[in-house]
C-alpha positions as MATLAB code, in Angstrom:
seq = 'MYEGKELIPGTDYIVTYYYDNEAKTNVTGRTMTVTVTGKGNYRSGVILKYSIIPADIAQAAVSGVVQKTYTGQELTQDAVLQYGSVQLQEDRDYTVSYENNQQIGTATVTFTGCGNWTGSLSEDFRIIDPVDQMGADGTALGKGASAQAAEKFITTRASDKDPAGSMAGPLLLRSTKQTTKTQTVQWKKVSGASKYVLYGNKCGKSNKMKKIASVTGNKYNVKKAGGKKLKAKTYYKYIVVALDKDNNVVTASRLIYTATSGGKAANPKSVKIKAPAKNKVTVKTGKTVKIKASVTKPAKKKVKKYRAISFESTDPAVAAVSSKGIVTGKKKGSCKIYVYAQNGVYKTITVTVK';
ca = [
      28.210  -76.386    8.613;
      25.701  -78.998    7.419;
      26.316  -82.705    8.070;
      30.043  -82.085    8.293;
      30.212  -79.872    5.196;
      31.228  -76.252    5.456;
      28.776  -74.124    3.501;
      29.945  -71.292    1.294;
      28.426  -67.812    1.813;
      26.843  -66.443   -1.363;
      26.762  -69.916   -2.914;
      24.942  -71.977   -0.279;
      23.354  -69.203    1.763;
      22.753  -65.447    2.037;
      23.043  -63.368    5.230;
      20.919  -60.235    5.667;
      20.804  -57.823    8.634;
      17.667  -55.902    9.618;
      16.345  -53.415   12.102;
      12.941  -51.751   11.895;
      12.189  -54.076    8.941;
      14.837  -52.368    6.768;
      17.954  -54.072    5.500;
      20.999  -52.485    7.172;
      24.602  -53.247    8.046;
      25.452  -53.652   11.725;
      24.214  -50.647   13.714;
      25.592  -49.941   17.169;
      23.082  -49.575   19.973;
      20.193  -51.257   18.154;
      18.748  -54.774   18.379;
      19.590  -56.384   15.059;
      17.932  -59.260   13.240;
      20.089  -61.511   11.101;
      18.455  -63.854    8.585;
      20.393  -66.725    7.055;
      18.542  -67.985    3.924;
      19.501  -71.106    2.022;
      20.524  -70.885   -1.638;
      21.232  -73.350   -4.431;
      20.987  -76.851   -2.969;
      19.774  -75.510    0.369;
      16.375  -74.243    1.386;
      14.727  -72.604    4.383;
      16.741  -70.544    6.861;
      17.140  -69.281   10.387;
      16.437  -65.960   12.124;
      18.595  -64.659   15.024;
      18.608  -61.467   17.092;
      21.540  -59.734   18.740;
      22.672  -56.318   20.049;
      25.845  -54.356   19.365;
      27.079  -52.411   22.399;
      29.068  -49.159   21.744;
      32.724  -49.300   22.793;
      33.942  -47.028   25.574;
      36.251  -44.390   24.132;
      37.973  -44.136   27.515;
      39.718  -47.403   26.590;
      41.422  -45.744   23.606;
      45.073  -44.640   23.744;
      45.745  -40.940   23.126;
      48.949  -39.545   21.624;
      49.948  -36.165   20.259;
      48.682  -34.004   23.137;
      51.627  -31.688   23.702;
      52.635  -28.537   25.514;
      51.682  -25.318   23.732;
      53.037  -21.778   23.816;
      50.725  -18.848   24.512;
      49.716  -16.834   21.437;
      46.541  -15.092   22.610;
      44.513  -17.389   20.324;
      42.647  -20.594   21.158;
      45.133  -23.462   20.984;
      44.189  -26.900   19.699;
      45.842  -30.310   19.497;
      46.591  -32.719   16.631;
      45.782  -35.757   18.742;
      45.555  -39.370   17.595;
      43.171  -41.865   19.266;
      44.003  -45.528   18.820;
      41.933  -48.516   19.930;
      44.019  -51.611   19.389;
      44.918  -51.583   15.696;
      42.098  -49.166   14.815;
      42.734  -45.432   14.506;
      39.605  -43.495   15.378;
      38.378  -40.616   13.221;
      37.175  -37.244   14.449;
      33.457  -36.497   13.818;
      32.814  -40.143   12.938;
      33.987  -41.785   16.168;
      34.376  -38.790   18.486;
      34.016  -35.044   18.816;
      36.542  -32.674   20.410;
      36.032  -29.834   22.884;
      38.408  -27.628   24.902;
      38.501  -25.755   28.192;
      40.874  -22.918   29.193;
      42.833  -23.211   25.936;
      43.480  -19.505   25.384;
      45.420  -18.496   28.499;
      48.693  -19.462   30.166;
      48.104  -22.365   32.541;
      46.491  -25.787   32.267;
      44.043  -26.494   29.456;
      41.889  -29.584   28.857;
      40.934  -31.360   25.649;
      37.970  -33.756   25.834;
      37.135  -36.479   23.313;
      33.463  -37.524   23.412;
      32.418  -40.748   21.714;
      29.831  -40.810   18.913;
      28.651  -43.355   16.368;
      30.009  -46.694   17.548;
      31.635  -45.107   20.582;
      30.352  -43.884   23.921;
      31.780  -42.142   26.980;
      34.499  -39.505   27.027;
      38.220  -39.125   27.554;
      40.062  -35.999   28.737;
      43.717  -34.969   28.626;
      45.341  -31.909   30.224;
      48.080  -29.887   28.529;
      50.148  -26.880   29.543;
      50.090  -23.489   27.872;
      53.321  -21.745   28.730;
      54.612  -18.187   28.507;
      56.804  -17.783   25.387;
      59.802  -16.892   27.557;
      59.578  -20.382   29.068;
      59.607  -22.239   25.735;
      62.876  -24.175   25.756;
      64.409  -26.019   22.830;
      64.512  -29.752   22.184;
      67.770  -29.952   24.174;
      66.219  -28.220   27.181;
      68.081  -24.935   26.665;
      66.921  -21.462   25.619;
      69.170  -21.641   22.557;
      68.258  -25.142   21.421;
      66.243  -25.839   18.287;
      62.593  -24.951   18.862;
      63.116  -22.506   21.744;
      61.164  -19.277   21.383;
      62.859  -16.034   20.361;
      61.668  -14.544   23.661;
      63.330  -17.319   25.665;
      66.572  -16.947   23.717;
      66.663  -13.177   24.136;
      65.893  -13.308   27.842;
      68.654  -15.855   28.379;
      71.269  -14.026   26.301;
      70.581  -10.563   27.709;
      70.391  -11.526   31.385;
      73.464  -13.744   31.738;
      76.662  -12.130   32.995;
      79.432  -14.204   31.461;
      82.114  -14.287   28.779;
      81.705  -18.059   28.401;
      79.800  -19.840   25.634;
      76.132  -20.264   26.621;
      74.523  -23.694   26.848;
      72.826  -24.727   23.618;
      75.142  -22.721   21.351;
      77.274  -24.272   18.589;
      80.024  -23.058   16.280;
      78.355  -24.577   13.233;
      76.440  -24.279   11.085;
      76.395  -20.475   11.562;
      80.201  -20.143   11.971;
      80.016  -16.548   13.200;
      83.261  -14.685   12.619;
      84.751  -11.200   12.540;
      85.802  -10.270    9.003;
      86.769   -6.585    9.182;
      87.725   -4.144   11.937;
      88.335   -0.407   12.071;
      88.756    1.869   15.061;
      85.001    2.509   15.169;
      83.361   -0.483   13.462;
      83.469   -4.265   13.211;
      81.937   -6.386   10.483;
      80.695   -9.788   11.591;
      79.517  -12.482    9.214;
      77.899  -15.903    9.401;
      76.593  -18.617    7.125;
      72.924  -18.748    6.237;
      71.237  -21.876    7.582;
      68.316  -23.906    6.271;
      64.973  -23.013    7.836;
      66.044  -19.586    9.077;
      64.089  -16.497    8.024;
      66.072  -13.954   10.054;
      69.111  -13.582   12.280;
      69.348  -11.646   15.541;
      72.758  -10.307   16.560;
      73.668   -9.511   20.172;
      76.842   -8.033   21.577;
      78.691   -5.882   24.087;
      82.164   -5.045   25.253;
      84.022   -8.047   26.661;
      83.820   -8.420   30.417;
      81.771  -10.647   32.682;
      79.687   -7.759   33.983;
      78.789   -6.570   30.486;
      75.553   -8.311   29.552;
      74.682   -8.806   25.907;
      72.244   -6.424   24.249;
      70.371   -6.795   20.998;
      72.154   -5.037   18.131;
      70.063   -5.875   15.074;
      67.669   -8.296   13.399;
      68.520   -8.928    9.736;
      67.672  -11.320    6.912;
      71.183  -11.284    5.462;
      74.355  -12.954    6.708;
      76.542  -10.046    7.829;
      76.337   -6.807    9.778;
      78.576   -3.788   10.217;
      78.534   -3.056   13.951;
      78.888    0.570   15.053;
      77.316    0.219   18.492;
      77.393   -2.622   21.000;
      75.814   -2.602   24.434;
      74.116    0.644   23.437;
      77.432    2.509   23.054;
      79.639    3.434   20.112;
      82.585    1.126   19.515;
      85.943    2.322   20.762;
      89.374    1.739   19.273;
      91.648   -1.095   20.526;
      88.777   -2.636   22.511;
      87.548   -6.226   22.585;
      83.876   -6.959   21.947;
      81.836  -10.173   22.114;
      79.016  -11.232   19.795;
      76.495  -14.025   19.312;
      73.941  -14.548   16.533;
      70.679  -16.508   16.735;
      68.903  -17.916   13.661;
      65.092  -17.833   13.873;
      62.482  -19.535   11.705;
      59.238  -18.086   10.324;
      57.463  -18.936   13.585;
      60.035  -16.946   15.570;
      61.584  -20.059   17.065;
      65.290  -20.847   17.303;
      66.903  -22.824   14.489;
      70.397  -22.597   15.964;
      72.642  -20.201   17.887;
      76.344  -19.521   17.378;
      79.176  -19.655   19.843;
      80.455  -16.351   21.206;
      83.205  -14.646   19.253;
      85.670  -12.139   20.715;
      87.156   -9.514   18.434;
      89.118   -6.300   18.861;
      88.687   -3.014   17.051;
      91.843   -1.709   15.390;
      94.200    0.865   16.856;
      97.025    0.236   19.291;
      98.413   -3.239   19.874;
      95.100   -5.056   20.437;
      94.677   -7.607   17.658;
      92.814  -10.675   16.457;
      93.928  -14.101   15.227;
      94.633  -13.993   11.486;
      93.905  -17.626   10.688;
      93.893  -21.217   11.894;
      96.723  -23.447   10.716;
      96.280  -27.231   10.565;
      99.550  -29.112   11.123;
      97.938  -32.554   11.088;
      96.189  -34.293    9.425;
      97.589  -33.507    6.000;
      95.231  -31.925    3.464;
      92.634  -31.483    6.234;
      91.376  -35.054    5.780;
      91.663  -38.040    8.082;
      90.415  -41.635    8.247;
      89.953  -43.383   11.571;
      88.644  -46.811   12.518;
      85.682  -47.258   14.834;
      86.879  -47.093   18.444;
      90.255  -45.622   17.480;
      91.540  -42.075   17.912;
      93.557  -39.523   15.995;
      94.799  -36.126   17.146;
      94.299  -32.857   15.307;
      97.316  -30.563   15.588;
      96.372  -26.945   15.017;
      97.547  -23.467   15.924;
      96.427  -19.870   15.577;
      98.381  -17.469   13.390;
      98.746  -14.084   15.094;
      99.706  -10.728   13.564;
     103.295   -9.604   14.078;
     104.063   -7.101   16.831;
     100.514   -7.277   18.106;
      98.995   -8.801   21.210;
      95.911  -11.018   21.151;
      94.143  -11.106   24.503;
      93.048  -14.657   25.140;
      89.332  -15.252   25.725;
      89.182  -18.773   24.360;
      91.736  -21.390   23.339;
      91.593  -22.899   19.872;
      88.436  -25.025   19.823;
      86.990  -28.068   18.065;
      83.466  -29.135   17.139;
      82.096  -32.177   15.289;
      79.135  -31.842   12.952;
      78.067  -35.370   13.946;
      79.395  -36.653   17.310;
      77.571  -39.951   16.692;
      80.040  -40.626   13.857;
      83.160  -38.929   15.233;
      83.480  -37.123   18.559;
      86.213  -34.598   19.274;
      87.590  -33.485   22.635;
      88.632  -30.012   23.721;
      92.215  -31.108   23.007;
      91.459  -32.076   19.417;
      91.398  -35.846   19.917;
      88.972  -37.404   17.422;
      87.326  -40.731   18.304;
      85.626  -42.842   15.642;
      82.150  -43.852   16.839;
      80.518  -45.520   13.849;
      80.985  -45.826   10.097;
      80.285  -42.645    8.186;
      81.728  -39.218    7.590;
      81.456  -35.775    9.168;
      83.391  -32.575    9.565;
      85.371  -31.079   12.422;
      85.457  -27.307   12.792;
      88.690  -25.936   14.235;
      88.137  -22.312   15.216;
      89.778  -19.378   16.974;
      88.170  -16.912   19.380;
      87.254  -14.422   16.638;
      85.590  -17.128   14.571;
      88.230  -17.752   11.879;
      88.210  -21.480   11.203;
      89.325  -24.466    9.162;
      87.346  -27.590    8.345;
      88.642  -31.152    8.566;
      86.807  -34.034    6.880;
      86.694  -37.223    8.973;
      85.851  -40.659    7.577;
      85.174  -43.468   10.030;
      85.557  -47.070    8.855;
];
């Protein structure tokens, strides 16, 4: 500003920064000299000195430091350091070092300032045993759980009930063929899965599941379950887990219960939808509609009941369904409802919420 007039840089004056008599941009930690030299209609100039103090990296916010699962290798983090609106860059603004990052326990990552930054900042993170790696939903069968966690959970529980974290879809495990000595089970392939692990045993609370096979396909002909050959007119239970390339859970099926042939033991033949018509229904937000369904059983045979006809929504945020088949519209959109019997045979209903 000169006599009330705002001067224009580059037109009325030039600014140059120096240290050690060499022209430089601002350099942290050095005493700088700035020279303002008149140009055009202005002459002479002024010389000023100032210092730039490095910022303390401990004031930065750290995100992305997460729990890791033991692999036997050194484990690192994809951390982000943010100072206000500025995202810091590794090797320019800070360096990274680790302690105890190869064993189960507590590890530490340290960010040490460099360049325009000084000081250091440390964050601890856990390295857990693979059998303790739960899924995003907190269960051993939820997406992201380790294969070890899933197997430990499945093979140690004594129950004929569906395990927490399991879902009917998208695997839709079902029994497709039975003889007196074998059972063929089948499922749908799911996105992101590289293999499928099948577990099973004879029905009964005391009969814990055992691993039967690990396959890349979508069906398996079972000859042994629980380590023993299948017997005629006997009910068996199965569950399949889809794993990704990193050996983590993509999804896990519900249990199915299916009898070998011989005698009067039998399985549901199909699911019959009585309402809605054409397996399609429209419901308004906040309103309900009831699905009426039944299981078709073979004549002169007896189906031992392990589970009533069941219902599952592919998107409960759009339409939720109760254990009685009552569908509630939650928000506009569409989804599907699986209606399935204990051996996995099912029908699909399309729900549109307006």
